[in-house]
MARLO-130576 format. One record per residue (C-alpha): z, x negated, y; residue in one letter; residue number from 1. Coordinates in steps of 0.5 Angstrom, whole numbers, plus 500, padded with zeros to 3 digits. Each point is the difference from the previous one (the first is absolute). Example, Ala and Ser with C-alpha at 12.3 -4.5 7.8 and 13.67 -1.06 7.14 Angstrom:
2
[[516; 475; 491]; "A"; 1],
[[498; 498; 507]; "S"; 2],
***
This chain:
670
[[500; 500; 500]; "X"; 1],
[[499; 498; 507]; "X"; 2],
[[505; 498; 505]; "X"; 3],
[[501; 503; 506]; "X"; 4],
[[500; 497; 507]; "X"; 5],
[[507; 500; 502]; "X"; 6],
[[506; 505; 498]; "X"; 7],
[[503; 504; 505]; "X"; 8],
[[507; 497; 503]; "X"; 9],
[[502; 498; 508]; "X"; 10],
[[499; 493; 502]; "X"; 11],
[[495; 495; 497]; "X"; 12],
[[494; 503; 496]; "X"; 13],
[[502; 499; 492]; "X"; 14],
[[494; 498; 497]; "X"; 15],
[[499; 502; 493]; "X"; 16],
[[495; 494; 496]; "X"; 17],
[[497; 499; 493]; "X"; 18],
[[502; 492; 500]; "X"; 19],
[[502; 500; 493]; "X"; 20],
[[495; 506; 498]; "X"; 21],
[[505; 506; 501]; "X"; 22],
[[502; 503; 505]; "X"; 23],
[[506; 497; 504]; "X"; 24],
[[503; 499; 507]; "X"; 25],
[[498; 493; 503]; "X"; 26],
[[507; 499; 501]; "X"; 27],
[[502; 501; 492]; "X"; 28],
[[494; 494; 498]; "X"; 29],
[[503; 494; 499]; "X"; 30],
[[494; 496; 503]; "X"; 31],
[[498; 498; 507]; "X"; 32],
[[495; 505; 502]; "X"; 33],
[[498; 502; 506]; "X"; 34],
[[497; 508; 500]; "X"; 35],
[[496; 503; 506]; "X"; 36],
[[500; 508; 500]; "X"; 37],
[[494; 504; 502]; "X"; 38],
[[504; 500; 507]; "X"; 39],
[[500; 493; 500]; "X"; 40],
[[493; 499; 498]; "X"; 41],
[[498; 505; 506]; "X"; 42],
[[504; 497; 505]; "X"; 43],
[[499; 492; 499]; "X"; 44],
[[492; 502; 499]; "X"; 45],
[[499; 497; 493]; "X"; 46],
[[494; 500; 498]; "X"; 47],
[[498; 493; 496]; "X"; 48],
[[505; 495; 496]; "X"; 49],
[[501; 496; 505]; "X"; 50],
[[503; 506; 505]; "X"; 51],
[[506; 500; 495]; "X"; 52],
[[501; 493; 498]; "X"; 53],
[[501; 498; 507]; "X"; 54],
[[506; 506; 500]; "X"; 55],
[[503; 497; 494]; "X"; 56],
[[505; 493; 499]; "X"; 57],
[[497; 494; 496]; "X"; 58],
[[493; 503; 499]; "X"; 59],
[[494; 497; 503]; "X"; 60],
[[492; 503; 499]; "X"; 61],
[[494; 495; 502]; "X"; 62],
[[493; 502; 501]; "X"; 63],
[[496; 493; 500]; "X"; 64],
[[492; 500; 500]; "X"; 65],
[[499; 507; 498]; "X"; 66],
[[503; 506; 498]; "X"; 67],
[[501; 500; 493]; "X"; 68],
[[503; 493; 500]; "X"; 69],
[[507; 502; 502]; "X"; 70],
[[506; 497; 498]; "X"; 71],
[[507; 503; 500]; "X"; 72],
[[506; 495; 500]; "X"; 73],
[[507; 503; 498]; "X"; 74],
[[506; 495; 499]; "X"; 75],
[[497; 494; 500]; "X"; 76],
[[495; 502; 495]; "X"; 77],
[[492; 501; 502]; "X"; 78],
[[493; 501; 498]; "X"; 79],
[[495; 496; 497]; "X"; 80],
[[492; 501; 501]; "X"; 81],
[[498; 503; 493]; "X"; 82],
[[507; 502; 497]; "X"; 83],
[[504; 505; 500]; "X"; 84],
[[504; 502; 506]; "X"; 85],
[[508; 498; 500]; "X"; 86],
[[502; 508; 502]; "X"; 87],
[[497; 505; 496]; "X"; 88],
[[497; 506; 504]; "X"; 89],
[[500; 506; 497]; "X"; 90],
[[497; 507; 502]; "X"; 91],
[[502; 507; 497]; "X"; 92],
[[503; 496; 494]; "X"; 93],
[[493; 496; 499]; "X"; 94],
[[501; 492; 500]; "X"; 95],
[[493; 497; 505]; "X"; 96],
[[497; 495; 496]; "X"; 97],
[[498; 495; 505]; "X"; 98],
[[503; 498; 507]; "X"; 99],
[[493; 502; 502]; "X"; 100],
[[502; 507; 500]; "X"; 101],
[[506; 500; 505]; "X"; 102],
[[497; 499; 506]; "X"; 103],
[[497; 507; 501]; "X"; 104],
[[501; 506; 505]; "X"; 105],
[[506; 503; 497]; "X"; 106],
[[498; 507; 501]; "X"; 107],
[[506; 505; 499]; "X"; 108],
[[507; 498; 498]; "X"; 109],
[[506; 504; 499]; "X"; 110],
[[505; 493; 499]; "X"; 111],
[[500; 493; 498]; "X"; 112],
[[504; 496; 496]; "X"; 113],
[[501; 492; 501]; "X"; 114],
[[504; 497; 494]; "X"; 115],
[[502; 493; 501]; "X"; 116],
[[501; 496; 495]; "X"; 117],
[[497; 499; 493]; "X"; 118],
[[498; 507; 497]; "X"; 119],
[[497; 498; 494]; "X"; 120],
[[504; 503; 495]; "X"; 121],
[[497; 507; 503]; "X"; 122],
[[494; 498; 502]; "X"; 123],
[[497; 494; 497]; "X"; 124],
[[497; 494; 501]; "X"; 125],
[[499; 498; 507]; "X"; 126],
[[506; 503; 502]; "X"; 127],
[[504; 494; 501]; "X"; 128],
[[502; 500; 508]; "X"; 129],
[[500; 508; 500]; "X"; 130],
[[496; 507; 500]; "X"; 131],
[[497; 505; 505]; "X"; 132],
[[501; 507; 498]; "X"; 133],
[[494; 504; 504]; "X"; 134],
[[501; 508; 499]; "X"; 135],
[[495; 503; 503]; "X"; 136],
[[500; 508; 503]; "X"; 137],
[[500; 505; 495]; "X"; 138],
[[496; 507; 501]; "X"; 139],
[[504; 506; 503]; "X"; 140],
[[500; 507; 497]; "X"; 141],
[[498; 502; 507]; "X"; 142],
[[494; 499; 504]; "X"; 143],
[[502; 493; 504]; "X"; 144],
[[497; 495; 504]; "X"; 145],
[[499; 495; 505]; "X"; 146],
[[494; 497; 505]; "X"; 147],
[[501; 494; 504]; "X"; 148],
[[495; 496; 504]; "X"; 149],
[[502; 493; 503]; "X"; 150],
[[497; 495; 505]; "X"; 151],
[[502; 493; 502]; "X"; 152],
[[498; 493; 503]; "X"; 153],
[[494; 498; 496]; "X"; 154],
[[496; 506; 500]; "X"; 155],
[[504; 502; 495]; "X"; 156],
[[499; 507; 497]; "X"; 157],
[[503; 504; 495]; "X"; 158],
[[501; 506; 497]; "X"; 159],
[[504; 503; 493]; "X"; 160],
[[503; 506; 498]; "X"; 161],
[[502; 504; 494]; "X"; 162],
[[499; 507; 497]; "X"; 163],
[[505; 502; 495]; "X"; 164],
[[501; 507; 496]; "X"; 165],
[[501; 503; 494]; "X"; 166],
[[494; 504; 496]; "X"; 167],
[[505; 503; 496]; "X"; 168],
[[506; 502; 497]; "X"; 169],
[[501; 493; 497]; "X"; 170],
[[495; 495; 503]; "X"; 171],
[[500; 497; 507]; "X"; 172],
[[495; 495; 503]; "X"; 173],
[[500; 496; 506]; "X"; 174],
[[494; 496; 503]; "X"; 175],
[[500; 494; 505]; "X"; 176],
[[495; 497; 504]; "X"; 177],
[[499; 495; 505]; "X"; 178],
[[495; 496; 504]; "X"; 179],
[[501; 494; 505]; "X"; 180],
[[495; 497; 504]; "X"; 181],
[[502; 494; 504]; "X"; 182],
[[497; 493; 503]; "X"; 183],
[[506; 497; 499]; "X"; 184],
[[505; 495; 505]; "X"; 185],
[[497; 493; 498]; "X"; 186],
[[493; 498; 503]; "X"; 187],
[[496; 493; 499]; "X"; 188],
[[499; 496; 506]; "X"; 189],
[[493; 503; 501]; "X"; 190],
[[504; 507; 501]; "X"; 191],
[[498; 503; 493]; "X"; 192],
[[505; 504; 496]; "X"; 193],
[[503; 497; 494]; "X"; 194],
[[505; 504; 497]; "X"; 195],
[[496; 507; 501]; "X"; 196],
[[502; 505; 494]; "X"; 197],
[[497; 506; 498]; "X"; 198],
[[503; 505; 495]; "X"; 199],
[[499; 506; 496]; "X"; 200],
[[505; 503; 495]; "X"; 201],
[[502; 506; 496]; "X"; 202],
[[506; 501; 495]; "X"; 203],
[[502; 506; 497]; "X"; 204],
[[506; 502; 496]; "X"; 205],
[[500; 506; 495]; "X"; 206],
[[507; 502; 496]; "X"; 207],
[[501; 505; 495]; "X"; 208],
[[507; 503; 500]; "X"; 209],
[[502; 503; 493]; "X"; 210],
[[507; 502; 497]; "X"; 211],
[[500; 494; 496]; "X"; 212],
[[494; 496; 501]; "X"; 213],
[[498; 497; 507]; "X"; 214],
[[493; 497; 502]; "X"; 215],
[[498; 495; 505]; "X"; 216],
[[493; 499; 501]; "X"; 217],
[[498; 494; 506]; "X"; 218],
[[493; 498; 502]; "X"; 219],
[[498; 495; 506]; "X"; 220],
[[494; 497; 503]; "X"; 221],
[[500; 496; 506]; "X"; 222],
[[494; 495; 502]; "X"; 223],
[[501; 495; 506]; "X"; 224],
[[495; 496; 504]; "X"; 225],
[[504; 495; 504]; "X"; 226],
[[501; 493; 503]; "X"; 227],
[[501; 494; 496]; "X"; 228],
[[501; 492; 500]; "X"; 229],
[[504; 501; 507]; "X"; 230],
[[502; 493; 500]; "X"; 231],
[[501; 494; 505]; "X"; 232],
[[498; 493; 499]; "X"; 233],
[[506; 496; 503]; "X"; 234],
[[497; 492; 502]; "X"; 235],
[[504; 495; 495]; "X"; 236],
[[506; 498; 505]; "X"; 237],
[[500; 507; 504]; "X"; 238],
[[506; 505; 500]; "X"; 239],
[[499; 505; 495]; "X"; 240],
[[503; 505; 503]; "X"; 241],
[[496; 500; 506]; "X"; 242],
[[496; 506; 499]; "X"; 243],
[[493; 501; 502]; "X"; 244],
[[499; 507; 501]; "X"; 245],
[[493; 499; 500]; "X"; 246],
[[498; 496; 493]; "X"; 247],
[[493; 497; 501]; "X"; 248],
[[495; 503; 495]; "X"; 249],
[[492; 499; 498]; "X"; 250],
[[501; 506; 496]; "X"; 251],
[[505; 506; 500]; "X"; 252],
[[503; 501; 493]; "X"; 253],
[[500; 507; 497]; "X"; 254],
[[504; 503; 494]; "X"; 255],
[[498; 506; 496]; "X"; 256],
[[505; 503; 495]; "X"; 257],
[[500; 507; 496]; "X"; 258],
[[506; 502; 497]; "X"; 259],
[[500; 506; 494]; "X"; 260],
[[507; 502; 496]; "X"; 261],
[[502; 506; 496]; "X"; 262],
[[506; 501; 497]; "X"; 263],
[[503; 505; 495]; "X"; 264],
[[508; 501; 499]; "X"; 265],
[[503; 505; 495]; "X"; 266],
[[507; 502; 500]; "X"; 267],
[[503; 505; 494]; "X"; 268],
[[507; 501; 500]; "X"; 269],
[[504; 501; 494]; "X"; 270],
[[507; 502; 500]; "X"; 271],
[[502; 493; 499]; "X"; 272],
[[495; 496; 503]; "X"; 273],
[[493; 500; 504]; "X"; 274],
[[494; 497; 497]; "X"; 275],
[[496; 496; 505]; "X"; 276],
[[493; 498; 499]; "X"; 277],
[[496; 496; 507]; "X"; 278],
[[492; 498; 498]; "X"; 279],
[[497; 497; 506]; "X"; 280],
[[493; 497; 502]; "X"; 281],
[[498; 495; 506]; "X"; 282],
[[494; 497; 502]; "X"; 283],
[[499; 495; 506]; "X"; 284],
[[493; 498; 502]; "X"; 285],
[[500; 495; 505]; "X"; 286],
[[496; 495; 503]; "X"; 287],
[[499; 496; 507]; "X"; 288],
[[496; 495; 504]; "X"; 289],
[[502; 496; 506]; "X"; 290],
[[500; 492; 503]; "X"; 291],
[[503; 495; 496]; "X"; 292],
[[499; 494; 505]; "X"; 293],
[[504; 504; 505]; "X"; 294],
[[496; 498; 506]; "X"; 295],
[[494; 502; 504]; "X"; 296],
[[495; 496; 496]; "X"; 297],
[[496; 503; 495]; "X"; 298],
[[502; 496; 494]; "X"; 299],
[[503; 503; 494]; "X"; 300],
[[503; 508; 498]; "X"; 301],
[[504; 502; 495]; "X"; 302],
[[498; 506; 495]; "X"; 303],
[[506; 503; 497]; "X"; 304],
[[500; 506; 494]; "X"; 305],
[[508; 502; 498]; "X"; 306],
[[499; 505; 495]; "X"; 307],
[[505; 505; 496]; "X"; 308],
[[501; 504; 494]; "X"; 309],
[[507; 502; 498]; "X"; 310],
[[502; 505; 495]; "X"; 311],
[[508; 502; 499]; "X"; 312],
[[503; 505; 495]; "X"; 313],
[[508; 501; 499]; "X"; 314],
[[504; 504; 496]; "X"; 315],
[[508; 501; 502]; "X"; 316],
[[506; 503; 497]; "X"; 317],
[[505; 503; 505]; "X"; 318],
[[506; 503; 499]; "X"; 319],
[[502; 506; 504]; "X"; 320],
[[508; 500; 500]; "X"; 321],
[[504; 498; 505]; "X"; 322],
[[505; 498; 495]; "X"; 323],
[[504; 494; 499]; "X"; 324],
[[494; 497; 497]; "X"; 325],
[[493; 500; 502]; "X"; 326],
[[494; 496; 497]; "X"; 327],
[[492; 499; 501]; "X"; 328],
[[495; 496; 496]; "X"; 329],
[[493; 500; 500]; "X"; 330],
[[494; 496; 498]; "X"; 331],
[[494; 497; 505]; "X"; 332],
[[494; 498; 499]; "X"; 333],
[[495; 497; 506]; "X"; 334],
[[493; 497; 499]; "X"; 335],
[[497; 497; 506]; "X"; 336],
[[493; 497; 501]; "X"; 337],
[[498; 496; 505]; "X"; 338],
[[493; 496; 503]; "X"; 339],
[[501; 495; 506]; "X"; 340],
[[494; 496; 503]; "X"; 341],
[[499; 495; 505]; "X"; 342],
[[492; 499; 502]; "X"; 343],
[[499; 494; 505]; "X"; 344],
[[494; 501; 505]; "X"; 345],
[[497; 497; 506]; "X"; 346],
[[500; 503; 506]; "X"; 347],
[[492; 498; 503]; "X"; 348],
[[501; 504; 507]; "X"; 349],
[[507; 503; 503]; "X"; 350],
[[501; 506; 496]; "X"; 351],
[[494; 499; 495]; "X"; 352],
[[502; 500; 492]; "X"; 353],
[[497; 494; 497]; "X"; 354],
[[499; 498; 493]; "X"; 355],
[[506; 498; 495]; "X"; 356],
[[501; 493; 499]; "X"; 357],
[[507; 501; 495]; "X"; 358],
[[502; 506; 496]; "X"; 359],
[[506; 501; 496]; "X"; 360],
[[503; 506; 496]; "X"; 361],
[[506; 502; 496]; "X"; 362],
[[500; 507; 496]; "X"; 363],
[[507; 501; 498]; "X"; 364],
[[504; 504; 495]; "X"; 365],
[[508; 501; 500]; "X"; 366],
[[503; 505; 495]; "X"; 367],
[[508; 502; 501]; "X"; 368],
[[504; 503; 494]; "X"; 369],
[[507; 502; 502]; "X"; 370],
[[506; 503; 497]; "X"; 371],
[[507; 501; 504]; "X"; 372],
[[506; 504; 500]; "X"; 373],
[[506; 502; 505]; "X"; 374],
[[507; 502; 499]; "X"; 375],
[[505; 503; 505]; "X"; 376],
[[507; 501; 497]; "X"; 377],
[[506; 502; 505]; "X"; 378],
[[505; 496; 497]; "X"; 379],
[[506; 504; 505]; "X"; 380],
[[498; 505; 505]; "X"; 381],
[[500; 495; 505]; "X"; 382],
[[496; 494; 496]; "X"; 383],
[[493; 500; 497]; "X"; 384],
[[497; 495; 495]; "X"; 385],
[[492; 499; 501]; "X"; 386],
[[496; 496; 494]; "X"; 387],
[[493; 500; 500]; "X"; 388],
[[494; 495; 497]; "X"; 389],
[[494; 500; 499]; "X"; 390],
[[495; 496; 496]; "X"; 391],
[[493; 498; 503]; "X"; 392],
[[494; 497; 496]; "X"; 393],
[[495; 498; 505]; "X"; 394],
[[493; 498; 497]; "X"; 395],
[[494; 496; 505]; "X"; 396],
[[494; 497; 499]; "X"; 397],
[[494; 498; 505]; "X"; 398],
[[493; 499; 499]; "X"; 399],
[[494; 496; 504]; "X"; 400],
[[493; 499; 497]; "X"; 401],
[[499; 493; 498]; "X"; 402],
[[493; 500; 504]; "X"; 403],
[[504; 500; 506]; "X"; 404],
[[501; 493; 504]; "X"; 405],
[[508; 500; 500]; "X"; 406],
[[502; 502; 493]; "X"; 407],
[[507; 500; 496]; "X"; 408],
[[502; 494; 496]; "X"; 409],
[[504; 500; 494]; "X"; 410],
[[506; 495; 498]; "X"; 411],
[[494; 495; 498]; "X"; 412],
[[497; 501; 507]; "X"; 413],
[[494; 503; 496]; "X"; 414],
[[497; 506; 504]; "X"; 415],
[[501; 507; 498]; "X"; 416],
[[499; 508; 501]; "X"; 417],
[[507; 502; 499]; "X"; 418],
[[507; 499; 500]; "X"; 419],
[[506; 504; 498]; "X"; 420],
[[508; 500; 500]; "X"; 421],
[[506; 505; 500]; "X"; 422],
[[506; 500; 503]; "X"; 423],
[[507; 504; 497]; "X"; 424],
[[507; 502; 502]; "X"; 425],
[[506; 504; 500]; "X"; 426],
[[502; 502; 506]; "X"; 427],
[[508; 502; 500]; "X"; 428],
[[504; 504; 505]; "X"; 429],
[[507; 501; 501]; "X"; 430],
[[504; 504; 505]; "X"; 431],
[[507; 502; 502]; "X"; 432],
[[502; 505; 506]; "X"; 433],
[[507; 502; 502]; "X"; 434],
[[501; 506; 504]; "X"; 435],
[[506; 498; 504]; "X"; 436],
[[500; 506; 504]; "X"; 437],
[[495; 506; 500]; "X"; 438],
[[497; 496; 506]; "X"; 439],
[[500; 493; 498]; "X"; 440],
[[497; 496; 494]; "X"; 441],
[[500; 493; 498]; "X"; 442],
[[495; 497; 494]; "X"; 443],
[[498; 494; 497]; "X"; 444],
[[493; 498; 496]; "X"; 445],
[[497; 495; 496]; "X"; 446],
[[493; 501; 499]; "X"; 447],
[[494; 496; 497]; "X"; 448],
[[493; 499; 503]; "X"; 449],
[[493; 499; 498]; "X"; 450],
[[494; 500; 502]; "X"; 451],
[[494; 497; 495]; "X"; 452],
[[495; 495; 501]; "X"; 453],
[[493; 501; 502]; "X"; 454],
[[493; 496; 501]; "X"; 455],
[[498; 498; 506]; "X"; 456],
[[492; 498; 500]; "X"; 457],
[[501; 497; 493]; "X"; 458],
[[507; 497; 502]; "X"; 459],
[[506; 503; 496]; "X"; 460],
[[507; 501; 504]; "X"; 461],
[[506; 500; 496]; "X"; 462],
[[505; 506; 499]; "X"; 463],
[[506; 500; 504]; "X"; 464],
[[507; 502; 500]; "X"; 465],
[[506; 502; 504]; "X"; 466],
[[508; 501; 498]; "X"; 467],
[[503; 505; 505]; "X"; 468],
[[507; 501; 502]; "X"; 469],
[[502; 505; 506]; "X"; 470],
[[506; 503; 503]; "X"; 471],
[[500; 505; 505]; "X"; 472],
[[503; 506; 502]; "X"; 473],
[[498; 507; 503]; "X"; 474],
[[504; 505; 505]; "X"; 475],
[[501; 505; 505]; "X"; 476],
[[505; 501; 506]; "X"; 477],
[[502; 504; 506]; "X"; 478],
[[498; 507; 496]; "X"; 479],
[[493; 498; 498]; "X"; 480],
[[498; 497; 507]; "X"; 481],
[[501; 493; 497]; "X"; 482],
[[496; 497; 495]; "X"; 483],
[[501; 492; 497]; "X"; 484],
[[497; 497; 495]; "X"; 485],
[[499; 493; 497]; "X"; 486],
[[499; 495; 495]; "X"; 487],
[[500; 492; 499]; "X"; 488],
[[496; 497; 495]; "X"; 489],
[[498; 494; 496]; "X"; 490],
[[493; 498; 496]; "X"; 491],
[[499; 495; 495]; "X"; 492],
[[493; 499; 501]; "X"; 493],
[[495; 497; 495]; "X"; 494],
[[493; 498; 500]; "X"; 495],
[[498; 503; 507]; "X"; 496],
[[493; 502; 500]; "X"; 497],
[[496; 497; 506]; "X"; 498],
[[492; 500; 502]; "X"; 499],
[[497; 497; 505]; "X"; 500],
[[493; 499; 502]; "X"; 501],
[[496; 492; 499]; "X"; 502],
[[494; 498; 503]; "X"; 503],
[[496; 499; 493]; "X"; 504],
[[498; 504; 495]; "X"; 505],
[[503; 505; 497]; "X"; 506],
[[503; 500; 508]; "X"; 507],
[[507; 503; 497]; "X"; 508],
[[506; 496; 497]; "X"; 509],
[[506; 503; 497]; "X"; 510],
[[507; 496; 498]; "X"; 511],
[[507; 502; 497]; "X"; 512],
[[506; 498; 505]; "X"; 513],
[[505; 497; 495]; "X"; 514],
[[507; 504; 502]; "X"; 515],
[[502; 503; 506]; "X"; 516],
[[506; 502; 502]; "X"; 517],
[[501; 506; 505]; "X"; 518],
[[506; 503; 503]; "X"; 519],
[[501; 506; 505]; "X"; 520],
[[503; 506; 503]; "X"; 521],
[[497; 507; 503]; "X"; 522],
[[504; 505; 504]; "X"; 523],
[[498; 507; 503]; "X"; 524],
[[503; 505; 504]; "X"; 525],
[[499; 506; 503]; "X"; 526],
[[505; 503; 505]; "X"; 527],
[[499; 507; 503]; "X"; 528],
[[502; 499; 507]; "X"; 529],
[[500; 507; 503]; "X"; 530],
[[497; 506; 497]; "X"; 531],
[[493; 498; 503]; "X"; 532],
[[500; 493; 499]; "X"; 533],
[[499; 495; 493]; "X"; 534],
[[501; 492; 501]; "X"; 535],
[[497; 497; 494]; "X"; 536],
[[502; 492; 499]; "X"; 537],
[[498; 495; 493]; "X"; 538],
[[500; 493; 500]; "X"; 539],
[[498; 496; 494]; "X"; 540],
[[501; 493; 499]; "X"; 541],
[[497; 495; 494]; "X"; 542],
[[501; 493; 499]; "X"; 543],
[[495; 496; 494]; "X"; 544],
[[500; 493; 499]; "X"; 545],
[[496; 497; 494]; "X"; 546],
[[503; 496; 495]; "X"; 547],
[[497; 494; 496]; "X"; 548],
[[493; 498; 500]; "X"; 549],
[[496; 497; 506]; "X"; 550],
[[501; 507; 505]; "X"; 551],
[[508; 498; 499]; "X"; 552],
[[504; 502; 506]; "X"; 553],
[[494; 504; 503]; "X"; 554],
[[501; 508; 501]; "X"; 555],
[[496; 505; 496]; "X"; 556],
[[493; 502; 504]; "X"; 557],
[[499; 506; 503]; "X"; 558],
[[508; 502; 501]; "X"; 559],
[[503; 501; 507]; "X"; 560],
[[508; 498; 500]; "X"; 561],
[[501; 506; 505]; "X"; 562],
[[498; 507; 501]; "X"; 563],
[[503; 505; 504]; "X"; 564],
[[499; 507; 502]; "X"; 565],
[[503; 505; 506]; "X"; 566],
[[497; 507; 501]; "X"; 567],
[[502; 505; 505]; "X"; 568],
[[498; 508; 498]; "X"; 569],
[[502; 505; 506]; "X"; 570],
[[498; 508; 499]; "X"; 571],
[[502; 505; 505]; "X"; 572],
[[497; 508; 501]; "X"; 573],
[[498; 501; 507]; "X"; 574],
[[499; 507; 500]; "X"; 575],
[[494; 503; 495]; "X"; 576],
[[499; 492; 499]; "X"; 577],
[[503; 494; 496]; "X"; 578],
[[498; 493; 503]; "X"; 579],
[[502; 494; 495]; "X"; 580],
[[500; 493; 501]; "X"; 581],
[[500; 494; 495]; "X"; 582],
[[500; 493; 503]; "X"; 583],
[[500; 494; 493]; "X"; 584],
[[501; 493; 501]; "X"; 585],
[[500; 495; 495]; "X"; 586],
[[501; 493; 500]; "X"; 587],
[[496; 496; 495]; "X"; 588],
[[502; 492; 499]; "X"; 589],
[[495; 494; 499]; "X"; 590],
[[497; 498; 493]; "X"; 591],
[[496; 495; 497]; "X"; 592],
[[494; 502; 497]; "X"; 593],
[[499; 493; 496]; "X"; 594],
[[504; 497; 495]; "X"; 595],
[[502; 494; 504]; "X"; 596],
[[502; 503; 506]; "X"; 597],
[[494; 498; 504]; "X"; 598],
[[497; 507; 502]; "X"; 599],
[[505; 504; 504]; "X"; 600],
[[500; 507; 502]; "X"; 601],
[[503; 501; 506]; "X"; 602],
[[506; 506; 502]; "X"; 603],
[[498; 506; 502]; "X"; 604],
[[503; 506; 504]; "X"; 605],
[[496; 507; 499]; "X"; 606],
[[502; 506; 504]; "X"; 607],
[[497; 508; 498]; "X"; 608],
[[501; 505; 504]; "X"; 609],
[[499; 508; 499]; "X"; 610],
[[501; 505; 504]; "X"; 611],
[[498; 508; 499]; "X"; 612],
[[502; 507; 502]; "X"; 613],
[[499; 505; 495]; "X"; 614],
[[499; 508; 503]; "X"; 615],
[[499; 505; 494]; "X"; 616],
[[495; 498; 495]; "X"; 617],
[[497; 494; 505]; "X"; 618],
[[502; 493; 501]; "X"; 619],
[[498; 496; 505]; "X"; 620],
[[501; 492; 499]; "X"; 621],
[[499; 493; 504]; "X"; 622],
[[502; 493; 496]; "X"; 623],
[[499; 493; 501]; "X"; 624],
[[500; 496; 494]; "X"; 625],
[[502; 492; 501]; "X"; 626],
[[501; 502; 508]; "X"; 627],
[[502; 492; 500]; "X"; 628],
[[493; 498; 498]; "X"; 629],
[[503; 495; 496]; "X"; 630],
[[495; 496; 494]; "X"; 631],
[[502; 496; 495]; "X"; 632],
[[497; 496; 494]; "X"; 633],
[[499; 504; 494]; "X"; 634],
[[497; 495; 495]; "X"; 635],
[[498; 493; 502]; "X"; 636],
[[496; 495; 496]; "X"; 637],
[[500; 492; 502]; "X"; 638],
[[492; 496; 498]; "X"; 639],
[[501; 493; 502]; "X"; 640],
[[495; 496; 503]; "X"; 641],
[[499; 495; 494]; "X"; 642],
[[499; 506; 496]; "X"; 643],
[[495; 505; 504]; "X"; 644],
[[499; 507; 497]; "X"; 645],
[[492; 500; 498]; "X"; 646],
[[500; 493; 503]; "X"; 647],
[[501; 504; 507]; "X"; 648],
[[506; 504; 501]; "X"; 649],
[[507; 497; 502]; "X"; 650],
[[506; 502; 504]; "X"; 651],
[[505; 506; 498]; "X"; 652],
[[497; 506; 499]; "X"; 653],
[[505; 506; 502]; "X"; 654],
[[500; 507; 499]; "X"; 655],
[[504; 504; 506]; "X"; 656],
[[502; 507; 501]; "X"; 657],
[[498; 505; 506]; "X"; 658],
[[503; 500; 507]; "X"; 659],
[[503; 507; 503]; "X"; 660],
[[496; 506; 499]; "X"; 661],
[[502; 507; 504]; "X"; 662],
[[498; 506; 499]; "X"; 663],
[[501; 507; 499]; "X"; 664],
[[500; 507; 496]; "X"; 665],
[[500; 507; 499]; "X"; 666],
[[502; 503; 494]; "X"; 667],
[[500; 508; 498]; "X"; 668],
[[504; 502; 494]; "X"; 669],
[[502; 506; 497]; "X"; 670],
***
């Protein structure tokens, strides 16, 4: 059964979540969880992943040279190119098959749950840093809907909305659509749009609610045409944090993305348990072409394709009772076929696509087979013990034709067309929580994390594992007007995966960092200062150090030591109108993008403002994102002068965030 956004209470909204695959209040879950209700999503204008990540401590989202190449860092654990993300991303119970599926317009969202700390015992391989649960808006029995139009800087025009209602006594449906046309905020040195965006999407959800059987069908399609290779080439010896808002280009990059997804969830309730079956299909077709010399000279182009075809099935049994012993168990299967192509072309004249001079392709297949279980037992009325475990077996292979110039090599150095390997891991989790009072809880947790190895252009990256220890607490004070949650954690991290760009074929290098020690803390608070004014605050601290090997003493890459968030939400009735304003401030500390702490991204401060007036079914809003017009580096690759890329490119290739955007919207909701 789906959770409601919140329970009726005076004071701070009590959000109900399904983080442990059953309905519980946020304050009862012995894990570090940041949850966003439908009201939070609306007031903070959460429309994509970066919007809610920037409101969460110890989490960072980076978009690099293209939309699909996006990475999440959580508690010092980050993603690598071609590998599984370290944070499992789940939409309505369906785990996405690759990081490329994450950075899309979110559509109509009811709730978001960000679980920090390893969740592999329930969510499987890849959830070693945490999990993100996205719950989309459920269809309604009565006719309802919304239509919204928006205009912002960069000639950014969008329109989206949904229509929902019952088609019979037991069947309800919802259709959501969205379009966007934007010139973008980044221009080339000669004035051409670089981060343009043309989006078309449609999503639909249908539910059957019978006496014992519930069925949930989701279908989605999205097509994007947008800018790519939005990077700057910083000369050797120059400060990489001195941004050029107008990168030099002879060829403006463009990426085409087409996503299709479908899922069916069936729940059948027996007297003592519920049987759940989830089947899902996801398809991503992605190609781009753009500059490869990052200059005004017409020399080289990169022609890329990155396609995924993912099928998954899950069977789960969950106890129905609220007795002292609660349990669930299940099996999971996922098959992922992917195709990656790099084609280097000449650019005879500016903007002209020339002949191919190099091509490498990788056709890969990954299968995951898993079994999992969880027990929750109330030892006393105030003490709960949670035991969970999962076993994952991952088989992966890659294929490249022997006719290509860059071939795979066996252990004897002979060219071969296929490489295969497998990894498996048992991931236990144990947690004990103690309700000191009705409003205060302490917990302690041990959990193992696991992310399987993978092939990156023929090079194998070994699996990585973690041992995680966490102590935390959750509390409500002052008649539910003050909420304070916190946790301290320690992570023993082995074989950390890392990938980078190199100047010679296959142009990507992968490695494993032997051992890393990570320790940190998180604090989150909400304070209802008055009936109209809510303040939110969070702080995340992560301290990491590589122990052993050639990188001993350095910190883990792509890990800010500090993140800090402060928010104010003010709502007031003025005659027949409702005035609402929200301000969100985020500080994100500096971090290194390499293993030797040579490529440093400066700290950054973000300030977002959203103010609106509501009258009956209408809402009029004005907003500003990144009001301080701050920039920060999201990716950097250093190419030395004595090893130039393709013999011509040297310096530091950097990707960066866009600047300030101010806009307004009108919304009609019924």
